[in-house]
N, CA, C and O atoms as a Tinker XYZ file with bonds, in Angstrom:
   368  protein
     1  N    -12.823000   -2.650000   13.722000    73     2
     2  CA   -12.572000   -1.257000   13.681000    64     1     3
     3  C    -11.636000   -0.896000   12.452000    63     2     4     5
     4  O    -11.556000   -1.797000   11.616000    81     3
     5  N    -11.156000   -0.130000   12.278000    73     3     6
     6  CA    -9.899000    0.140000   10.792000    64     5     7
     7  C     -9.391000    1.855000   11.353000    63     6     8     9
     8  O     -9.779000    2.914000   11.847000    81     7
     9  N     -8.427000    1.221000   10.903000    73     7    10
    10  CA    -7.666000    3.004000   11.222000    64     9    11
    11  C     -5.709000    3.784000   10.754000    63    10    12    13
    12  O     -4.884000    4.108000   11.608000    81    11
    13  N     -5.604000    3.829000    9.971000    73    11    14
    14  CA    -6.150000    5.451000    9.965000    64    13    15
    15  C     -6.582000    5.691000    9.180000    63    14    16    17
    16  O     -6.008000    5.555000    8.100000    81    15
    17  N     -8.427000    6.417000    9.312000    73    15    18
    18  CA    -9.013000    6.978000    8.173000    64    17    19
    19  C     -8.519000    8.523000    7.765000    63    18    20    21
    20  O     -9.250000    8.837000    6.825000    81    19
    21  N     -7.683000    9.533000    8.027000    73    19    22
    22  CA    -7.384000   10.119000    7.732000    64    21    23
    23  C     -4.687000    9.939000    7.530000    63    22    24    25
    24  O     -3.736000    9.226000    7.847000    81    23
    25  N     -4.915000   10.729000    7.083000    73    23    26
    26  CA    -3.742000   10.699000    6.534000    64    25    27
    27  C     -2.998000   11.379000    7.802000    63    26    28    29
    28  O     -1.961000   10.797000    8.123000    81    27
    29  N     -3.445000   12.832000    8.801000    73    27    30
    30  CA    -3.175000   13.257000    9.349000    64    29    31
    31  C     -3.778000   13.398000   10.895000    63    30    32    33
    32  O     -3.998000   14.561000   11.233000    81    31
    33  N     -4.064000   12.402000   11.845000    73    31    34
    34  CA    -5.093000   12.467000   12.642000    64    33    35
    35  C     -4.620000   13.578000   13.652000    63    34    36    37
    36  O     -3.561000   14.174000   13.849000    81    35
    37  N     -6.327000   13.594000   14.398000    73    35    38
    38  CA    -6.031000   15.326000   15.262000    64    37    39
    39  C     -7.046000   14.614000   16.479000    63    38    40    41
    40  O     -8.010000   13.852000   16.552000    81    39
    41  N     -5.882000   15.633000   17.618000    73    39    42
    42  CA    -7.225000   14.800000   18.740000    64    41    43
    43  C     -8.117000   15.286000   19.118000    63    42    44    45
    44  O     -8.249000   15.246000   20.341000    81    43
    45  N     -9.085000   15.921000   18.392000    73    43    46
    46  CA   -10.447000   16.678000   18.372000    64    45    47
    47  C    -11.085000   15.479000   17.553000    63    46    48    49
    48  O    -12.302000   15.370000   17.698000    81    47
    49  N    -10.448000   14.530000   16.689000    73    47    50
    50  CA   -11.347000   13.681000   15.057000    64    49    51
    51  C    -10.544000   12.194000   15.674000    63    50    52    53
    52  O     -9.472000   12.015000   16.251000    81    51
    53  N    -11.471000   11.422000   15.301000    73    51    54
    54  CA   -10.738000    9.965000   15.802000    64    53    55
    55  C     -9.985000    9.660000   14.388000    63    54    56    57
    56  O     -9.942000   10.292000   13.332000    81    55
    57  N     -9.370000    8.345000   14.839000    73    55    58
    58  CA    -8.208000    8.317000   14.098000    64    57    59
    59  C     -8.691000    7.157000   13.652000    63    58    60    61
    60  O     -8.074000    6.844000   12.634000    81    59
    61  N     -9.686000    6.200000   13.999000    73    59    62
    62  CA    -9.950000    4.987000   13.576000    64    61    63
    63  C    -11.836000    5.717000   12.898000    63    62    64    65
    64  O    -12.384000    6.818000   12.837000    81    63
    65  N    -12.301000    3.780000   12.410000    73    63    66
    66  CA   -13.928000    4.142000   12.760000    64    65    67
    67  C    -14.460000    2.620000   12.798000    63    66    68    69
    68  O    -13.830000    1.562000   12.815000    81    67
    69  N    -15.950000    2.907000   12.804000    73    67    70
    70  CA   -16.179000    0.994000   12.843000    64    69    71
    71  C    -16.067000    0.789000   11.109000    63    70    72    73
    72  O    -15.294000    1.480000   10.446000    81    71
    73  N    -17.170000   -0.515000   10.347000    73    71    74
    74  CA   -16.823000   -1.174000    9.572000    64    73    75
    75  C    -18.028000   -1.814000    9.057000    63    74    76    77
    76  O    -18.887000   -1.709000    9.933000    81    75
    77  N    -18.588000   -2.565000    7.815000    73    75    78
    78  CA   -19.137000   -3.449000    7.831000    64    77    79
    79  C    -18.791000   -4.449000    6.503000    63    78    80    81
    80  O    -19.160000   -3.853000    5.492000    81    79
    81  N    -18.315000   -5.522000    6.231000    73    79    82
    82  CA   -18.002000   -6.469000    5.716000    64    81    83
    83  C    -17.731000   -7.822000    6.338000    63    82    84    85
    84  O    -17.945000   -8.157000    7.503000    81    83
    85  N    -16.965000   -8.897000    4.851000    73    83    86
    86  CA   -18.063000  -10.023000    5.622000    64    85    87
    87  C    -16.367000  -10.754000    6.056000    63    86    88    89
    88  O    -15.362000  -10.439000    5.417000    81    87
    89  N    -16.346000  -11.498000    6.941000    73    87    90
    90  CA   -14.941000  -12.421000    8.003000    64    89    91
    91  C    -15.340000  -13.451000    7.596000    63    90    92    93
    92  O    -16.491000  -13.560000    7.172000    81    91
    93  N    -14.398000  -14.554000    7.629000    73    91    94
    94  CA   -14.378000  -16.184000    7.344000    64    93    95
    95  C    -13.259000  -16.370000    8.600000    63    94    96    97
    96  O    -12.073000  -16.037000    8.598000    81    95
    97  N    -14.367000  -17.282000   10.112000    73    95    98
    98  CA   -13.679000  -18.027000   11.411000    64    97    99
    99  C    -12.092000  -19.374000   10.696000    63    98   100   101
   100  O    -12.121000  -20.583000   10.924000    81    99
   101  N    -11.480000  -18.993000   10.262000    73    99   102
   102  CA   -10.742000  -20.467000   10.519000    64   101   103
   103  C    -10.490000  -21.764000   11.350000    63   102   104   105
   104  O    -11.456000  -22.499000   11.555000    81   103
   105  N     -9.427000  -22.055000   11.777000    73   103   106
   106  CA    -9.456000  -22.936000   12.987000    64   105   107
   107  C     -8.526000  -24.435000   11.689000    63   106   108   109
   108  O     -8.904000  -25.457000   11.116000    81   107
   109  N     -6.985000  -23.502000   11.844000    73   107   110
   110  CA    -6.194000  -24.734000   11.440000    64   109   111
   111  C     -6.656000  -24.752000   10.449000    63   110   112   113
   112  O     -7.369000  -23.754000   10.335000    81   111
   113  N     -6.676000  -25.496000    9.383000    73   111   114
   114  CA    -7.010000  -24.864000    7.935000    64   113   115
   115  C     -8.088000  -25.141000    7.109000    63   114   116   117
   116  O     -8.270000  -25.293000    5.901000    81   115
   117  N     -9.085000  -25.171000    8.640000    73   115   118
   118  CA   -10.133000  -25.502000    8.466000    64   117   119
   119  C    -11.348000  -24.167000    8.252000    63   118   120   121
   120  O    -11.158000  -23.245000    9.046000    81   119
   121  N    -12.645000  -23.953000    7.210000    73   119   122
   122  CA   -12.959000  -22.645000    7.980000    64   121   123
   123  C    -14.416000  -23.125000    8.596000    63   122   124   125
   124  O    -15.168000  -24.056000    8.309000    81   123
   125  N    -14.455000  -22.353000    9.307000    73   123   126
   126  CA   -15.256000  -22.905000   10.499000    64   125   127
   127  C    -16.623000  -22.052000   10.574000    63   126   128   129
   128  O    -17.563000  -22.640000   11.109000    81   127
   129  N    -16.954000  -20.185000    9.909000    73   127   130
   130  CA   -17.789000  -19.963000   10.002000    64   129   131
   131  C    -17.794000  -19.055000    9.100000    63   130   132   133
   132  O    -16.675000  -18.556000    8.985000    81   131
   133  N    -18.755000  -18.510000    8.233000    73   131   134
   134  CA   -18.424000  -17.013000    7.855000    64   133   135
   135  C    -20.063000  -15.375000    8.452000    63   134   136   137
   136  O    -21.287000  -15.367000    8.583000    81   135
   137  N    -19.154000  -14.573000    8.565000    73   135   138
   138  CA   -19.813000  -13.530000    8.717000    64   137   139
   139  C    -19.981000  -12.356000    8.983000    63   138   140   141
   140  O    -18.885000  -11.839000    9.197000    81   139
   141  N    -20.903000  -11.564000    9.095000    73   139   142
   142  CA   -20.545000  -10.058000    8.123000    64   141   143
   143  C    -20.684000   -9.673000    9.387000    63   142   144   145
   144  O    -21.211000  -10.397000   10.231000    81   143
   145  N    -20.128000   -8.250000    9.687000    73   143   146
   146  CA   -19.986000   -7.006000   10.694000    64   145   147
   147  C    -21.429000   -5.701000   10.092000    63   146   148   149
   148  O    -21.458000   -5.490000    8.880000    81   147
   149  N    -22.076000   -5.243000   10.640000    73   147   150
   150  CA   -23.099000   -4.671000   10.290000    64   149   151
   151  C    -22.344000   -2.609000   10.426000    63   150   152   153
   152  O    -21.260000   -2.315000   10.929000    81   151
   153  N    -22.984000   -1.975000   10.035000    73   151   154
   154  CA   -22.169000   -0.639000   10.015000    64   153   155
   155  C    -21.774000   -0.252000   10.833000    63   154   156   157
   156  O    -20.830000    0.507000   10.614000    81   155
   157  N    -22.241000   -0.497000   12.585000    73   155   158
   158  CA   -21.507000   -0.156000   13.396000    64   157   159
   159  C    -20.438000   -0.515000   13.745000    63   158   160   161
   160  O    -19.671000   -0.084000   14.605000    81   159
   161  N    -20.362000   -1.624000   12.808000    73   159   162
   162  CA   -18.717000   -3.262000   13.430000    64   161   163
   163  C    -19.240000   -4.332000   13.832000    63   162   164   165
   164  O    -19.021000   -5.496000   13.498000    81   163
   165  N    -20.161000   -3.762000   14.790000    73   163   166
   166  CA   -20.984000   -5.508000   15.376000    64   165   167
   167  C    -20.990000   -6.653000   14.498000    63   166   168   169
   168  O    -21.199000   -6.583000   13.287000    81   167
   169  N    -20.740000   -7.776000   15.187000    73   167   170
   170  CA   -20.712000   -8.786000   14.712000    64   169   171
   171  C    -21.299000  -10.225000   16.186000    63   170   172   173
   172  O    -21.181000   -9.998000   17.390000    81   171
   173  N    -21.617000  -10.959000   15.866000    73   171   174
   174  CA   -22.562000  -12.120000   16.693000    64   173   175
   175  C    -21.397000  -13.177000   15.900000    63   174   176   177
   176  O    -20.546000  -12.781000   15.103000    81   175
   177  N    -21.567000  -14.386000   16.271000    73   175   178
   178  CA   -20.585000  -15.723000   15.923000    64   177   179
   179  C    -20.828000  -16.457000   16.651000    63   178   180   181
   180  O    -20.465000  -16.083000   17.766000    81   179
   181  N    -21.422000  -17.664000   16.653000    73   179   182
   182  CA   -21.422000  -18.372000   17.913000    64   181   183
   183  C    -20.896000  -19.477000   16.987000    63   182   184   185
   184  O    -21.324000  -19.960000   15.939000    81   183
   185  N    -19.177000  -19.835000   18.197000    73   183   186
   186  CA   -18.362000  -21.157000   18.268000    64   185   187
   187  C    -18.487000  -21.987000   19.616000    63   186   188   189
   188  O    -18.876000  -21.678000   20.742000    81   187
   189  N    -18.028000  -23.101000   19.085000    73   187   190
   190  CA   -16.989000  -24.114000   20.207000    64   189   191
   191  C    -16.062000  -23.175000   20.682000    63   190   192   193
   192  O    -15.358000  -22.471000   19.958000    81   191
   193  N    -16.071000  -23.174000   22.333000    73   191   194
   194  CA   -14.583000  -22.799000   23.102000    64   193   195
   195  C    -13.373000  -23.275000   22.254000    63   194   196   197
   196  O    -13.182000  -24.428000   21.869000    81   195
   197  N    -12.317000  -21.822000   21.949000    73   195   198
   198  CA   -11.181000  -22.542000   21.606000    64   197   199
   199  C    -10.533000  -22.012000   20.837000    63   198   200   201
   200  O    -11.024000  -20.903000   20.626000    81   199
   201  N     -9.264000  -22.248000   19.999000    73   199   202
   202  CA    -8.833000  -20.859000   19.283000    64   201   203
   203  C     -8.809000  -20.749000   17.478000    63   202   204   205
   204  O     -8.569000  -21.479000   16.516000    81   203
   205  N     -9.096000  -19.772000   17.673000    73   203   206
   206  CA    -9.907000  -19.469000   15.814000    64   205   207
   207  C     -8.977000  -18.503000   15.470000    63   206   208   209
   208  O     -8.488000  -17.865000   16.403000    81   207
   209  N     -8.545000  -18.195000   14.091000    73   207   210
   210  CA    -8.277000  -16.809000   13.217000    64   209   211
   211  C     -9.727000  -16.344000   12.313000    63   210   212   213
   212  O    -10.654000  -16.951000   11.777000    81   211
   213  N     -9.355000  -15.023000   12.477000    73   211   214
   214  CA   -10.778000  -14.124000   11.891000    64   213   215
   215  C     -9.901000  -13.552000   10.281000    63   214   216   217
   216  O     -8.783000  -13.202000    9.901000    81   215
   217  N    -10.778000  -13.684000    9.950000    73   215   218
   218  CA    -9.883000  -13.443000    8.552000    64   217   219
   219  C    -10.459000  -12.461000    7.482000    63   218   220   221
   220  O    -11.516000  -12.840000    6.977000    81   219
   221  N     -9.980000  -11.322000    7.063000    73   219   222
   222  CA   -11.341000  -10.609000    6.181000    64   221   223
   223  C    -11.270000  -10.744000    5.745000    63   222   224   225
   224  O    -10.271000  -11.369000    5.391000    81   223
   225  N    -12.467000  -10.305000    4.784000    73   223   226
   226  CA   -13.246000  -10.792000    3.440000    64   225   227
   227  C    -12.623000   -9.797000    2.572000    63   226   228   229
   228  O    -12.617000   -8.697000    3.124000    81   227
   229  N    -11.976000   -9.790000    1.144000    73   227   230
   230  CA   -11.758000   -8.791000   -0.311000    64   229   231
   231  C    -12.862000   -7.588000    0.190000    63   230   232   233
   232  O    -12.324000   -6.500000    0.397000    81   231
   233  N    -14.316000   -7.644000    0.409000    73   231   234
   234  CA   -14.409000   -6.154000    0.408000    64   233   235
   235  C    -14.642000   -5.878000    1.793000    63   234   236   237
   236  O    -15.696000   -5.272000    1.983000    81   235
   237  N    -13.903000   -6.169000    2.925000    73   235   238
   238  CA   -13.653000   -4.839000    4.798000    64   237   239
   239  C    -12.377000   -3.775000    3.485000    63   238   240   241
   240  O    -11.313000   -3.928000    2.885000    81   239
   241  N    -13.083000   -3.112000    3.615000    73   239   242
   242  CA   -12.092000   -0.941000    3.439000    64   241   243
   243  C    -11.029000   -1.272000    3.632000    63   242   244   245
   244  O    -10.704000   -0.109000    3.392000    81   243
   245  N     -9.378000   -2.116000    4.011000    73   243   246
   246  CA    -8.288000   -2.378000    4.313000    64   245   247
   247  C     -7.464000   -3.144000    3.263000    63   246   248   249
   248  O     -7.586000   -3.981000    2.368000    81   247
   249  N     -6.006000   -1.912000    4.263000    73   247   250
   250  CA    -5.202000   -2.766000    2.720000    64   249   251
   251  C     -4.890000   -4.304000    2.761000    63   250   252   253
   252  O     -4.956000   -5.050000    3.738000    81   251
   253  N     -4.587000   -4.559000    1.662000    73   251   254
   254  CA    -4.389000   -6.679000    2.222000    64   253   255
   255  C     -4.894000   -7.101000    2.756000    63   254   256   257
   256  O     -4.296000   -7.897000    3.480000    81   255
   257  N     -6.876000   -6.981000    2.994000    73   255   258
   258  CA    -7.694000   -8.231000    4.353000    64   257   259
   259  C     -7.125000   -9.309000    4.102000    63   258   260   261
   260  O     -6.013000   -8.970000    4.508000    81   259
   261  N     -6.979000  -10.375000    3.747000    73   259   262
   262  CA    -6.309000  -11.770000    3.420000    64   261   263
   263  C     -5.565000  -11.843000    3.844000    63   262   264   265
   264  O     -5.835000  -12.832000    4.525000    81   263
   265  N     -3.838000  -11.381000    4.308000    73   263   266
   266  CA    -2.548000  -10.990000    5.077000    64   265   267
   267  C     -2.630000  -10.359000    6.660000    63   266   268   269
   268  O     -1.618000  -10.380000    7.361000    81   267
   269  N     -4.230000   -9.656000    7.292000    73   267   270
   270  CA    -4.555000   -9.210000    8.158000    64   269   271
   271  C     -5.548000  -10.073000    9.078000    63   270   272   273
   272  O     -6.623000   -9.671000    9.523000    81   271
   273  N     -5.012000  -11.260000    9.263000    73   271   274
   274  CA    -5.891000  -12.181000    9.954000    64   273   275
   275  C     -5.553000  -12.067000   11.576000    63   274   276   277
   276  O     -4.506000  -11.641000   12.063000    81   275
   277  N     -6.152000  -12.322000   11.937000    73   275   278
   278  CA    -6.898000  -11.541000   13.470000    64   277   279
   279  C     -6.547000  -12.584000   14.808000    63   278   280   281
   280  O     -7.136000  -11.957000   15.689000    81   279
   281  N     -5.915000  -13.864000   15.545000    73   279   282
   282  CA    -6.689000  -14.615000   17.057000    64   281   283
   283  C     -7.039000  -13.985000   17.381000    63   282   284   285
   284  O     -6.850000  -12.817000   17.719000    81   283
   285  N     -8.207000  -15.254000   17.314000    73   283   286
   286  CA    -9.035000  -15.095000   18.755000    64   285   287
   287  C     -9.527000  -16.275000   19.644000    63   286   288   289
   288  O    -10.060000  -17.319000   19.267000    81   287
   289  N     -9.298000  -15.967000   20.615000    73   287   290
   290  CA    -9.514000  -17.184000   21.888000    64   289   291
   291  C    -11.425000  -17.655000   22.141000    63   290   292   293
   292  O    -11.894000  -16.604000   21.706000    81   291
   293  N    -12.262000  -18.227000   22.406000    73   291   294
   294  CA   -13.345000  -18.829000   22.393000    64   293   295
   295  C    -13.404000  -19.169000   23.934000    63   294   296   297
   296  O    -13.003000  -20.258000   24.345000    81   295
   297  N    -14.008000  -18.030000   24.922000    73   295   298
   298  CA   -13.739000  -18.980000   25.856000    64   297   299
   299  C    -15.044000  -19.748000   26.886000    63   298   300   301
   300  O    -16.161000  -19.285000   27.122000    81   299
   301  N    -14.510000  -20.907000   27.314000    73   299   302
   302  CA   -14.833000  -21.460000   27.854000    64   301   303
   303  C    -16.476000  -21.397000   29.470000    63   302   304   305
   304  O    -16.927000  -22.338000   30.121000    81   303
   305  N    -16.755000  -20.280000   29.506000    73   303   306
   306  CA   -17.412000  -19.699000   29.948000    64   305   307
   307  C    -18.708000  -19.859000   30.443000    63   306   308   309
   308  O    -19.028000  -19.734000   31.626000    81   307
   309  N    -19.665000  -20.222000   29.234000    73   307   310
   310  CA   -21.295000  -20.124000   29.086000    64   309   311
   311  C    -21.940000  -18.903000   28.753000    63   310   312   313
   312  O    -23.155000  -18.736000   28.644000    81   311
   313  N    -20.742000  -17.782000   28.549000    73   311   314
   314  CA   -20.952000  -17.012000   28.570000    64   313   315
   315  C    -19.921000  -16.225000   26.673000    63   314   316   317
   316  O    -18.971000  -16.567000   25.969000    81   315
   317  N    -21.190000  -14.849000   26.715000    73   315   318
   318  CA   -20.326000  -14.017000   24.638000    64   317   319
   319  C    -18.927000  -13.672000   25.312000    63   318   320   321
   320  O    -18.666000  -13.142000   26.391000    81   319
   321  N    -17.884000  -14.308000   23.990000    73   319   322
   322  CA   -16.542000  -13.491000   24.144000    64   321   323
   323  C    -16.532000  -11.780000   23.758000    63   322   324   325
   324  O    -16.593000  -11.608000   22.541000    81   323
   325  N    -16.506000  -11.279000   24.073000    73   323   326
   326  CA   -16.107000   -9.949000   22.961000    64   325   327
   327  C    -14.672000   -9.396000   22.721000    63   326   328   329
   328  O    -13.674000   -9.113000   23.384000    81   327
   329  N    -14.908000   -9.394000   21.991000    73   327   330
   330  CA   -13.708000   -9.163000   21.158000    64   329   331
   331  C    -13.781000   -8.107000   20.434000    63   330   332   333
   332  O    -14.780000   -7.950000   19.732000    81   331
   333  N    -12.818000   -7.217000   20.441000    73   331   334
   334  CA   -12.196000   -5.650000   19.639000    64   333   335
   335  C    -11.547000   -5.914000   18.060000    63   334   336   337
   336  O    -10.666000   -5.242000   17.524000    81   335
   337  N    -11.982000   -6.635000   17.717000    73   335   338
   338  CA   -10.845000   -6.438000   16.682000    64   337   339
   339  C    -10.243000   -5.469000   15.646000    63   338   340   341
   340  O    -11.021000   -5.275000   14.711000    81   339
   341  N     -8.955000   -4.741000   15.543000    73   339   342
   342  CA    -8.602000   -3.856000   14.605000    64   341   343
   343  C     -7.971000   -4.232000   13.757000    63   342   344   345
   344  O     -7.244000   -5.224000   13.718000    81   343
   345  N     -8.271000   -3.170000   12.684000    73   343   346
   346  CA    -7.490000   -3.786000   11.414000    64   345   347
   347  C     -6.692000   -2.527000   10.557000    63   346   348   349
   348  O     -7.374000   -1.544000   10.848000    81   347
   349  N     -5.683000   -2.103000    9.725000    73   347   350
   350  CA    -4.554000   -1.307000    8.971000    64   349   351
   351  C     -5.101000   -1.359000    8.108000    63   350   352   353
   352  O     -5.301000   -2.451000    7.575000    81   351
   353  N     -5.833000    0.392000    7.324000    73   351   354
   354  CA    -5.801000    0.732000    6.255000    64   353   355
   355  C     -5.369000    1.371000    5.220000    63   354   356   357
   356  O     -5.981000    1.994000    4.352000    81   355
   357  N     -3.855000    1.096000    5.434000    73   355   358
   358  CA    -2.721000    1.250000    4.691000    64   357   359
   359  C     -2.353000    3.001000    4.357000    63   358   360   361
   360  O     -1.514000    3.401000    3.550000    81   359
   361  N     -3.353000    3.953000    5.334000    73   359   362
   362  CA    -3.249000    5.283000    5.267000    64   361   363
   363  C     -2.280000    6.188000    5.866000    63   362   364   365
   364  O     -2.454000    6.401000    7.066000    81   363
   365  N     -1.597000    6.593000    5.474000    73   363   366
   366  CA     0.281000    7.379000    5.691000    64   365   367
   367  C      0.092000    8.662000    5.858000    63   366   368
   368  O      1.055000    9.412000    6.017000    81   367
């Protein structure tokens, strides 16, 4: 998700929205994987359990993508770990 998508948010209009972009998955200084979210913001990437950092690519429609890194922990449960990532557009 990215937001806000308008300078003035209203109760009856969503102020954030999903987006499609490329992302890099890092663990420490190592690049572990890359993926692209679809138009509805959905993605799947298979990783071993552990702590990772998700870094938006330069095509992400947000302010300063490479500085908006998000920590993610993949659980060791044998099932997919669901995460929701939210990024700042810089709109004020």
